[in-house]
C-alpha positions as a LaTeX table, in Angstrom:
\begin{tabular}{lrrr}
\hline
Residue & $x$ (\AA) & $y$ (\AA) & $z$ (\AA) \\
\hline
Met1 & 247.80 & 55.33 & 32.47 \\
Gly2 & 248.38 & 54.97 & 28.72 \\
Ile3 & 247.40 & 52.44 & 26.10 \\
Ile4 & 249.43 & 49.23 & 25.85 \\
Val5 & 249.16 & 46.83 & 22.92 \\
Gln6 & 250.34 & 43.30 & 23.58 \\
Lys7 & 250.76 & 40.52 & 21.03 \\
Tyr8 & 251.08 & 36.81 & 21.84 \\
Gly9 & 252.23 & 34.37 & 19.18 \\
Gly10 & 251.05 & 30.84 & 18.55 \\
Thr11 & 253.58 & 29.20 & 20.88 \\
Ser12 & 252.44 & 31.52 & 23.68 \\
Val13 & 248.81 & 30.37 & 23.37 \\
Gly14 & 249.49 & 26.81 & 22.23 \\
Ser15 & 247.51 & 25.09 & 24.99 \\
Leu16 & 244.83 & 25.87 & 27.57 \\
Glu17 & 247.47 & 26.03 & 30.29 \\
Lys18 & 249.45 & 28.60 & 28.28 \\
Ile19 & 246.32 & 30.63 & 27.58 \\
Lys20 & 245.64 & 30.76 & 31.33 \\
Phe21 & 249.25 & 31.87 & 31.88 \\
Val22 & 248.85 & 34.64 & 29.29 \\
Ala23 & 245.57 & 35.71 & 30.88 \\
Asn24 & 247.39 & 36.27 & 34.17 \\
Lys25 & 250.05 & 38.41 & 32.44 \\
Val26 & 247.35 & 40.50 & 30.76 \\
Ala27 & 245.42 & 40.83 & 34.03 \\
Lys28 & 248.53 & 42.14 & 35.77 \\
Arg29 & 248.96 & 44.87 & 33.14 \\
Tyr30 & 245.26 & 45.70 & 33.26 \\
Arg31 & 245.32 & 46.11 & 37.05 \\
Glu32 & 248.17 & 48.60 & 36.70 \\
Gly33 & 245.57 & 50.90 & 35.15 \\
His34 & 246.42 & 50.61 & 31.45 \\
Asp35 & 243.97 & 50.37 & 28.58 \\
Ile36 & 244.93 & 47.03 & 27.02 \\
Ala37 & 244.52 & 45.67 & 23.51 \\
Val38 & 245.76 & 42.10 & 23.20 \\
Val39 & 246.43 & 40.72 & 19.72 \\
Val40 & 246.74 & 36.94 & 19.49 \\
Ser41 & 247.70 & 34.40 & 16.86 \\
Ala42 & 246.11 & 31.01 & 16.32 \\
Met43 & 247.22 & 28.25 & 18.67 \\
Ser44 & 250.56 & 26.77 & 17.64 \\
Gly45 & 250.19 & 24.46 & 14.64 \\
Glu46 & 246.56 & 25.33 & 13.89 \\
Thr47 & 247.21 & 27.50 & 10.83 \\
Asp48 & 249.48 & 24.82 & 9.32 \\
Lys49 & 246.77 & 22.23 & 10.02 \\
Leu50 & 244.19 & 24.32 & 8.16 \\
Ile51 & 246.54 & 24.83 & 5.22 \\
Arg52 & 247.15 & 21.08 & 5.00 \\
Leu53 & 243.40 & 20.44 & 4.98 \\
Ala54 & 242.98 & 22.79 & 2.04 \\
Lys55 & 245.87 & 21.30 & 0.08 \\
Asp56 & 244.67 & 17.75 & 0.75 \\
Leu57 & 241.34 & 18.77 & $-0.73$ \\
Ser58 & 242.56 & 20.88 & $-3.65$ \\
Pro59 & 245.92 & 21.00 & $-5.45$ \\
Ser60 & 245.52 & 24.75 & $-5.95$ \\
Pro61 & 243.17 & 26.19 & $-3.30$ \\
Asp62 & 241.40 & 29.44 & $-4.16$ \\
Pro63 & 243.18 & 32.31 & $-2.33$ \\
Arg64 & 239.95 & 33.97 & $-1.20$ \\
Glu65 & 238.66 & 30.77 & 0.33 \\
Met66 & 242.06 & 30.08 & 1.90 \\
Asp67 & 241.78 & 33.37 & 3.80 \\
Val68 & 238.28 & 32.46 & 4.99 \\
Leu69 & 239.67 & 29.14 & 6.20 \\
Val70 & 242.93 & 30.12 & 7.91 \\
Ser71 & 241.45 & 33.18 & 9.64 \\
Thr72 & 239.35 & 30.88 & 11.82 \\
Gly73 & 242.34 & 29.89 & 13.96 \\
Glu74 & 242.52 & 33.30 & 15.63 \\
Gln75 & 238.77 & 33.27 & 16.32 \\
Val76 & 239.24 & 30.27 & 18.59 \\
Thr77 & 242.11 & 31.89 & 20.49 \\
Ile78 & 240.45 & 35.25 & 21.17 \\
Ala79 & 237.36 & 33.51 & 22.55 \\
Leu80 & 239.36 & 31.25 & 24.85 \\
Leu81 & 241.58 & 34.08 & 26.12 \\
Ser82 & 238.55 & 36.28 & 26.78 \\
Met83 & 236.96 & 33.47 & 28.78 \\
Ala84 & 240.16 & 33.03 & 30.82 \\
Leu85 & 240.34 & 36.77 & 31.55 \\
Lys86 & 236.72 & 36.89 & 32.70 \\
Asp87 & 237.39 & 33.97 & 35.05 \\
Leu88 & 240.09 & 36.18 & 36.62 \\
Gly89 & 237.58 & 38.98 & 37.10 \\
Val90 & 238.95 & 41.03 & 34.17 \\
Pro91 & 236.27 & 42.28 & 31.76 \\
Ala92 & 237.21 & 41.40 & 28.20 \\
Arg93 & 235.71 & 41.51 & 24.72 \\
Ser94 & 236.85 & 39.32 & 21.82 \\
Leu95 & 236.95 & 41.11 & 18.46 \\
Leu96 & 237.59 & 39.84 & 14.94 \\
Gly97 & 239.42 & 41.91 & 12.35 \\
Phe98 & 236.26 & 43.04 & 10.58 \\
Gln99 & 234.63 & 44.05 & 13.88 \\
Ile100 & 237.31 & 46.65 & 14.57 \\
Gly101 & 237.47 & 47.79 & 10.96 \\
Ile102 & 240.92 & 46.62 & 9.87 \\
Arg103 & 240.48 & 47.51 & 6.20 \\
Thr104 & 242.89 & 45.94 & 3.69 \\
Asp105 & 243.45 & 45.63 & $-0.03$ \\
Asp106 & 242.34 & 42.46 & $-1.83$ \\
Ala107 & 245.72 & 40.72 & $-2.15$ \\
Phe108 & 244.47 & 37.51 & $-0.56$ \\
Met109 & 246.92 & 35.63 & 1.68 \\
Lys110 & 249.24 & 38.66 & 1.86 \\
Ala111 & 246.94 & 41.67 & 2.15 \\
Arg112 & 248.15 & 45.09 & 3.25 \\
Ile113 & 246.38 & 47.29 & 5.80 \\
Ile114 & 244.83 & 50.46 & 4.37 \\
Asp115 & 243.33 & 51.89 & 7.54 \\
Ile116 & 241.79 & 51.00 & 10.90 \\
Asp117 & 238.64 & 52.37 & 12.51 \\
Thr118 & 239.47 & 52.84 & 16.20 \\
Ser119 & 235.94 & 53.62 & 17.40 \\
Val120 & 235.10 & 50.07 & 18.59 \\
Leu121 & 238.43 & 49.77 & 20.44 \\
Arg122 & 237.93 & 53.12 & 22.15 \\
Glu123 & 234.41 & 52.09 & 23.16 \\
Thr124 & 235.91 & 48.93 & 24.65 \\
Phe125 & 238.47 & 50.94 & 26.63 \\
Ala126 & 235.75 & 53.33 & 27.80 \\
Ala127 & 233.85 & 50.33 & 29.17 \\
Lys128 & 237.05 & 49.31 & 31.05 \\
Glu129 & 237.30 & 46.10 & 29.04 \\
Val130 & 240.38 & 44.43 & 27.60 \\
Ala131 & 240.10 & 44.27 & 23.81 \\
Val132 & 241.17 & 40.77 & 22.69 \\
Val133 & 241.79 & 41.10 & 18.97 \\
Ala134 & 242.29 & 38.45 & 16.30 \\
Gly135 & 245.62 & 39.13 & 14.63 \\
Phe136 & 246.55 & 38.36 & 11.04 \\
Gln137 & 243.21 & 39.33 & 9.50 \\
Gly138 & 241.21 & 42.16 & 7.98 \\
Ile139 & 238.44 & 42.86 & 5.51 \\
Thr140 & 238.19 & 44.47 & 2.08 \\
Asp141 & 235.79 & 47.18 & 0.95 \\
Thr142 & 233.72 & 44.40 & $-0.63$ \\
Arg143 & 233.49 & 42.59 & 2.75 \\
Asp144 & 235.87 & 39.77 & 1.85 \\
Ile145 & 237.99 & 38.35 & 4.68 \\
Thr146 & 241.74 & 38.74 & 4.12 \\
Thr147 & 244.88 & 37.66 & 5.92 \\
Leu148 & 248.16 & 39.55 & 6.17 \\
Gly149 & 250.62 & 36.72 & 5.44 \\
Arg150 & 252.53 & 34.54 & 7.86 \\
Gly151 & 253.55 & 36.49 & 10.93 \\
Gly152 & 250.79 & 38.99 & 10.20 \\
Ser153 & 249.73 & 39.23 & 13.84 \\
Asp154 & 252.85 & 41.32 & 14.48 \\
Thr155 & 251.66 & 43.76 & 11.84 \\
Ser156 & 248.16 & 43.81 & 13.34 \\
Ala157 & 249.58 & 44.65 & 16.76 \\
Val158 & 251.93 & 47.42 & 15.65 \\
Ala159 & 249.30 & 48.93 & 13.35 \\
Leu160 & 246.84 & 49.05 & 16.27 \\
Ala161 & 249.50 & 50.63 & 18.48 \\
Ala162 & 250.13 & 53.26 & 15.81 \\
Val163 & 246.51 & 54.31 & 15.26 \\
Leu164 & 245.75 & 54.23 & 18.99 \\
Gly165 & 248.83 & 56.27 & 19.92 \\
Ala166 & 249.94 & 53.50 & 22.30 \\
Glu167 & 252.94 & 54.16 & 24.54 \\
Leu168 & 254.34 & 50.69 & 23.85 \\
Cys169 & 253.76 & 47.58 & 21.75 \\
Glu170 & 254.85 & 44.43 & 23.56 \\
Ile171 & 255.53 & 41.40 & 21.36 \\
Tyr172 & 255.57 & 38.21 & 23.42 \\
Thr173 & 257.07 & 35.11 & 21.85 \\
Asp174 & 259.13 & 32.02 & 22.69 \\
Val175 & 262.47 & 33.89 & 22.67 \\
Asp176 & 263.61 & 36.57 & 25.10 \\
Gly177 & 264.65 & 39.14 & 22.52 \\
Val178 & 266.60 & 39.82 & 19.35 \\
Tyr179 & 270.00 & 38.12 & 19.10 \\
Thr180 & 273.14 & 38.90 & 17.13 \\
Cys181 & 272.41 & 35.71 & 15.16 \\
Asp182 & 270.37 & 32.54 & 15.47 \\
Pro183 & 271.33 & 30.98 & 18.86 \\
Asn184 & 270.48 & 27.56 & 17.41 \\
Ile185 & 273.39 & 27.95 & 14.99 \\
Cys186 & 275.91 & 29.89 & 17.04 \\
Asp187 & 276.22 & 29.31 & 20.79 \\
Lys188 & 277.99 & 32.67 & 21.14 \\
Ala189 & 274.96 & 34.62 & 19.95 \\
Arg190 & 274.19 & 37.57 & 22.24 \\
Arg191 & 270.87 & 39.22 & 23.03 \\
Leu192 & 270.65 & 42.91 & 22.13 \\
Asp193 & 269.09 & 45.25 & 24.69 \\
Arg194 & 268.21 & 47.80 & 22.02 \\
Ile195 & 268.13 & 47.92 & 18.26 \\
Ser196 & 267.21 & 50.68 & 15.81 \\
Tyr197 & 264.17 & 50.52 & 13.55 \\
Asp198 & 266.40 & 50.44 & 10.48 \\
Glu199 & 268.50 & 47.58 & 11.83 \\
Met200 & 265.44 & 45.59 & 12.85 \\
Leu201 & 263.78 & 46.27 & 9.50 \\
Glu202 & 266.80 & 44.95 & 7.64 \\
Met203 & 267.13 & 41.93 & 9.93 \\
Ala204 & 263.43 & 41.09 & 9.60 \\
Ser205 & 263.49 & 41.43 & 5.82 \\
Leu206 & 266.67 & 39.36 & 5.58 \\
Gly207 & 265.41 & 36.34 & 7.46 \\
Ala208 & 265.32 & 37.06 & 11.21 \\
Lys209 & 262.09 & 35.48 & 12.44 \\
Val210 & 261.48 & 37.57 & 15.56 \\
Leu211 & 259.37 & 40.29 & 13.90 \\
Gln212 & 257.54 & 40.52 & 10.59 \\
Thr213 & 258.97 & 43.14 & 8.20 \\
Arg214 & 255.76 & 45.13 & 7.80 \\
Ser215 & 255.32 & 45.43 & 11.54 \\
Val216 & 258.71 & 47.15 & 11.79 \\
Glu217 & 257.79 & 49.43 & 8.87 \\
Phe218 & 254.69 & 50.54 & 10.78 \\
Ala219 & 256.70 & 51.03 & 13.96 \\
Lys220 & 259.29 & 53.21 & 12.24 \\
Lys221 & 256.72 & 55.28 & 10.35 \\
Tyr222 & 254.66 & 56.03 & 13.46 \\
Asn223 & 257.50 & 55.88 & 16.02 \\
Val224 & 255.99 & 52.99 & 17.97 \\
Pro225 & 258.51 & 51.43 & 20.39 \\
Ile226 & 258.39 & 47.63 & 20.25 \\
Leu227 & 259.52 & 45.50 & 23.16 \\
Val228 & 260.22 & 41.87 & 22.22 \\
Lys229 & 260.08 & 39.57 & 25.26 \\
Ser230 & 259.57 & 35.95 & 26.18 \\
Thr231 & 256.08 & 35.07 & 27.34 \\
Phe232 & 257.40 & 32.72 & 29.99 \\
Thr233 & 260.05 & 34.81 & 31.75 \\
Asp234 & 260.29 & 38.38 & 32.97 \\
Glu235 & 263.99 & 38.51 & 32.15 \\
Gly236 & 265.61 & 39.94 & 29.03 \\
Gly237 & 263.86 & 41.70 & 26.19 \\
Thr238 & 264.92 & 43.85 & 23.24 \\
Leu239 & 263.56 & 47.35 & 22.61 \\
Thr240 & 263.24 & 48.43 & 18.98 \\
Thr241 & 263.37 & 52.20 & 18.91 \\
Gln242 & 264.89 & 55.26 & 17.25 \\
Glu243 & 268.58 & 55.17 & 16.38 \\
Asp244 & 270.96 & 56.88 & 18.78 \\
Ser245 & 274.67 & 57.67 & 18.82 \\
Glu246 & 275.52 & 54.62 & 20.94 \\
Met247 & 274.08 & 52.26 & 18.33 \\
Glu248 & 276.42 & 53.73 & 15.71 \\
Lys249 & 279.47 & 52.62 & 17.70 \\
Glu250 & 278.84 & 49.02 & 16.66 \\
Ile251 & 279.83 & 48.39 & 13.03 \\
Val252 & 277.75 & 45.21 & 12.74 \\
Ser253 & 274.83 & 44.46 & 15.04 \\
Gly254 & 273.68 & 41.13 & 13.70 \\
Ile255 & 273.98 & 38.28 & 11.22 \\
Thr256 & 270.85 & 36.98 & 9.49 \\
Tyr257 & 270.11 & 34.26 & 6.99 \\
Asp258 & 267.17 & 33.18 & 4.87 \\
Lys259 & 266.81 & 29.72 & 3.39 \\
Asn260 & 263.49 & 30.62 & 1.75 \\
Glu261 & 265.28 & 31.83 & $-1.39$ \\
Ala262 & 265.50 & 30.60 & $-4.97$ \\
Lys263 & 267.38 & 31.99 & $-7.96$ \\
Ile264 & 266.18 & 32.31 & $-11.54$ \\
Thr265 & 268.57 & 33.14 & $-14.38$ \\
Ile266 & 267.54 & 34.20 & $-17.89$ \\
Leu267 & 270.40 & 33.47 & $-20.28$ \\
Gly268 & 271.16 & 35.41 & $-23.45$ \\
Val269 & 268.33 & 37.92 & $-23.20$ \\
Gln270 & 268.45 & 40.93 & $-25.52$ \\
Asp271 & 270.12 & 43.94 & $-23.91$ \\
Lys272 & 267.76 & 46.73 & $-24.88$ \\
Pro273 & 265.33 & 49.16 & $-23.16$ \\
Gly274 & 262.12 & 47.62 & $-21.86$ \\
Ile275 & 263.38 & 44.08 & $-21.31$ \\
Ala276 & 263.48 & 44.40 & $-17.52$ \\
Ala277 & 259.93 & 45.75 & $-17.50$ \\
Met278 & 258.77 & 42.83 & $-19.64$ \\
Ile279 & 260.19 & 40.43 & $-17.05$ \\
Phe280 & 259.30 & 42.05 & $-13.75$ \\
Thr281 & 255.88 & 43.56 & $-14.55$ \\
Pro282 & 254.16 & 40.14 & $-14.93$ \\
Leu283 & 255.85 & 38.95 & $-11.75$ \\
Ser284 & 254.61 & 42.01 & $-9.87$ \\
Glu285 & 251.08 & 41.55 & $-11.23$ \\
Ser286 & 251.19 & 38.00 & $-9.83$ \\
Asn287 & 252.17 & 39.37 & $-6.38$ \\
Ile288 & 255.65 & 37.81 & $-6.63$ \\
Asn289 & 258.27 & 39.83 & $-4.79$ \\
Val290 & 261.68 & 39.97 & $-6.44$ \\
Asp291 & 264.63 & 40.51 & $-4.13$ \\
Met292 & 268.18 & 40.61 & $-5.49$ \\
Ile293 & 268.84 & 41.34 & $-9.19$ \\
Ile294 & 272.08 & 41.05 & $-11.15$ \\
Gln295 & 272.64 & 41.64 & $-14.88$ \\
Asn296 & 275.81 & 40.69 & $-16.75$ \\
Val297 & 276.22 & 42.14 & $-20.25$ \\
Ser298 & 278.04 & 40.07 & $-22.89$ \\
Ala299 & 281.19 & 41.29 & $-24.65$ \\
Asp300 & 279.25 & 42.21 & $-27.80$ \\
Gly301 & 276.94 & 44.45 & $-25.77$ \\
Lys302 & 273.85 & 42.95 & $-27.40$ \\
His303 & 272.91 & 40.24 & $-24.93$ \\
Ala304 & 272.89 & 39.79 & $-21.16$ \\
Asp305 & 272.31 & 37.18 & $-18.47$ \\
Leu306 & 269.87 & 38.37 & $-15.83$ \\
Ser307 & 269.56 & 36.67 & $-12.43$ \\
Phe308 & 267.10 & 37.44 & $-9.63$ \\
Thr309 & 265.83 & 35.83 & $-6.45$ \\
Val310 & 262.31 & 35.08 & $-5.24$ \\
Thr311 & 261.00 & 33.12 & $-2.29$ \\
Lys312 & 260.95 & 29.34 & $-2.58$ \\
Thr313 & 257.16 & 29.47 & $-2.24$ \\
Asp314 & 256.94 & 31.66 & $-5.37$ \\
Tyr315 & 259.67 & 29.81 & $-7.29$ \\
Glu316 & 257.56 & 27.44 & $-9.41$ \\
Lys317 & 255.08 & 30.18 & $-10.29$ \\
Ala318 & 257.85 & 32.62 & $-11.18$ \\
Met319 & 259.64 & 30.01 & $-13.31$ \\
Ser320 & 256.43 & 29.31 & $-15.21$ \\
Ile321 & 255.89 & 33.02 & $-15.94$ \\
Val322 & 259.46 & 33.62 & $-17.07$ \\
Lys323 & 259.55 & 30.52 & $-19.29$ \\
Gln324 & 256.35 & 31.69 & $-20.98$ \\
Leu325 & 258.08 & 35.03 & $-21.66$ \\
Ser326 & 261.38 & 33.55 & $-22.83$ \\
Gly327 & 260.47 & 33.41 & $-26.52$ \\
Glu328 & 259.25 & 37.00 & $-26.54$ \\
Leu329 & 262.43 & 38.03 & $-24.72$ \\
Gly330 & 264.65 & 36.23 & $-27.21$ \\
Ala331 & 266.29 & 34.37 & $-24.33$ \\
Arg332 & 268.59 & 31.41 & $-24.97$ \\
Asp333 & 267.44 & 29.56 & $-21.84$ \\
Val334 & 265.90 & 29.94 & $-18.37$ \\
Val335 & 267.48 & 28.07 & $-15.46$ \\
Gly336 & 266.60 & 27.94 & $-11.79$ \\
Asp337 & 268.28 & 27.05 & $-8.52$ \\
Pro338 & 266.13 & 26.52 & $-5.40$ \\
Ser339 & 269.09 & 25.37 & $-3.27$ \\
Ile340 & 270.47 & 28.80 & $-2.34$ \\
Ala341 & 270.29 & 30.92 & 0.80 \\
Lys342 & 270.89 & 34.56 & 1.65 \\
Leu343 & 273.47 & 35.51 & 4.28 \\
Ser344 & 273.57 & 39.10 & 5.55 \\
Ile345 & 275.29 & 41.42 & 8.00 \\
Val346 & 273.41 & 44.40 & 9.44 \\
Gly347 & 274.49 & 47.47 & 11.40 \\
Val348 & 273.93 & 51.23 & 11.41 \\
Gly349 & 277.65 & 51.64 & 12.10 \\
Met350 & 278.39 & 50.61 & 8.51 \\
Arg351 & 277.50 & 54.13 & 7.39 \\
Ser352 & 280.66 & 55.51 & 8.95 \\
His353 & 283.07 & 52.56 & 8.70 \\
Ala354 & 284.92 & 51.42 & 5.58 \\
Gly355 & 286.02 & 47.89 & 4.73 \\
Val356 & 283.00 & 46.06 & 6.12 \\
Ala357 & 282.06 & 44.31 & 2.87 \\
Ser358 & 285.70 & 43.40 & 2.22 \\
Lys359 & 285.96 & 41.78 & 5.65 \\
Met360 & 282.78 & 39.82 & 5.03 \\
Phe361 & 283.93 & 38.55 & 1.63 \\
Ser362 & 287.43 & 37.61 & 2.78 \\
Ser363 & 286.05 & 35.78 & 5.85 \\
Leu364 & 283.75 & 33.66 & 3.67 \\
Ser365 & 286.51 & 33.05 & 1.15 \\
Arg366 & 288.84 & 31.66 & 3.81 \\
Val367 & 286.42 & 28.80 & 4.50 \\
Gly368 & 285.73 & 28.12 & 0.83 \\
Ile369 & 282.26 & 29.69 & 0.56 \\
Asn370 & 281.57 & 31.02 & $-2.95$ \\
Ile371 & 279.43 & 34.16 & $-3.35$ \\
Gln372 & 276.90 & 34.02 & $-6.20$ \\
Met373 & 275.17 & 37.40 & $-5.82$ \\
Ile374 & 275.71 & 40.54 & $-3.72$ \\
Ser375 & 273.33 & 43.27 & $-2.59$ \\
Thr376 & 274.11 & 46.26 & $-0.36$ \\
Ser377 & 272.51 & 49.21 & 1.36 \\
Glu378 & 273.81 & 51.79 & 3.82 \\
Ile379 & 273.44 & 49.39 & 6.73 \\
Lys380 & 273.57 & 45.88 & 5.27 \\
Val381 & 275.49 & 43.59 & 2.94 \\
Ser382 & 273.79 & 40.44 & 1.62 \\
Cys383 & 275.27 & 37.51 & $-0.28$ \\
Val384 & 273.63 & 34.59 & $-2.01$ \\
Ile385 & 275.51 & 31.36 & $-1.29$ \\
Asp386 & 274.89 & 27.63 & $-1.54$ \\
Glu387 & 272.30 & 26.68 & 1.07 \\
Lys388 & 274.46 & 23.87 & 2.49 \\
Phe389 & 277.06 & 26.40 & 3.68 \\
Ile390 & 274.68 & 28.78 & 5.48 \\
Glu391 & 275.34 & 27.64 & 9.07 \\
Leu392 & 279.09 & 27.75 & 8.56 \\
Gly393 & 278.78 & 31.22 & 7.06 \\
Val394 & 276.79 & 32.52 & 10.04 \\
Arg395 & 279.36 & 31.25 & 12.55 \\
Val396 & 282.33 & 32.55 & 10.55 \\
Leu397 & 280.90 & 36.07 & 10.27 \\
His398 & 279.77 & 36.18 & 13.91 \\
Glu399 & 283.35 & 35.45 & 14.94 \\
Ala400 & 284.90 & 37.77 & 12.33 \\
Phe401 & 282.92 & 40.78 & 13.56 \\
Glu402 & 283.33 & 39.80 & 17.25 \\
Leu403 & 279.61 & 39.94 & 17.95 \\
Glu404 & 279.95 & 37.96 & 21.17 \\
Arg405 & 281.19 & 41.19 & 22.79 \\
Ser406 & 278.58 & 43.30 & 24.60 \\
Arg407 & 277.62 & 46.75 & 23.42 \\
Thr408 & 279.41 & 48.78 & 26.07 \\
Ala409 & 276.83 & 51.54 & 26.31 \\
Leu410 & 273.74 & 49.39 & 26.62 \\
\hline
\end{tabular}
């Protein structure tokens, strides 16, 4: 039998009873004859608890020490799950990120994986043991502990599946798959049986919480099929895999939204070569990701207003950097708006169908939702709108594109 990588999120291992339940699921797979690597998150709420401790102690905790602190949550979980497996007669070995050689860069709190040494995992499989791996963490070349950002256990799991040549990566969570939109907002949301890597990548990057963006990037690059399932039921599931002709029949596959957005506008900046680099280079050096960018040139052609979005968590830091640059830029003013949200439609069928953006804009217009910024790609259209209208926007677009209908070929 082949290698299977499983990942269980914090809600799946949130109590001792749930850990025992997970241990039985893992044992079942193991007894089928598979080599199993299980990646687990910290117990539900533990990472947030550790972050609060740090912020109660220090107004600006050191990023290196934060990674040392928050990585401890997974250490607890892997030990407990290994104990539960051994009680079931399943040999298991708990392993931290550094023990299996997950090497990362030194961008603390949002590190990126450089490579993984598979020798310890293969030794574990050879000994017929289940490898129970701490997700979310790695180590630098200078032996510093790092973490991969929130949701990083997904990335750990898919990266392991890629380097091990696993036949499948199973992501177990508290939902039974990927839906056409958030079921908490729209009661007509429908679970997708399959979704392409590109669609899932766009949905993850645009606010869908089921999978972390980087995990989907790994899966696409190394062609790792990901099955998203609920921990607590055998029903349902969504397979993320290569695009096929049936997927292209659907113009729009899903609606996503992201409330973790803020907008910064630089007014009256000089319109000349090098200005954009002066703005975005310092932001990049501070590990601030910029999403949507719009520039409007004045009638005289000498000045422009430039708007861009960042995450709400980076908003204050980004505002501080830009305000410090404003004099050098010759800007008239810098204004910010943290009360925005991003609303998006996604679907590989957009490549071959015209009028999708027009339908989206007219549908939002009919209910009085103003569009502040627009961004497009081959398979998505995103709009920045006022945060208070986001739920209405999701429901309107879900109905407009008739996403309650089933994909006939799935």
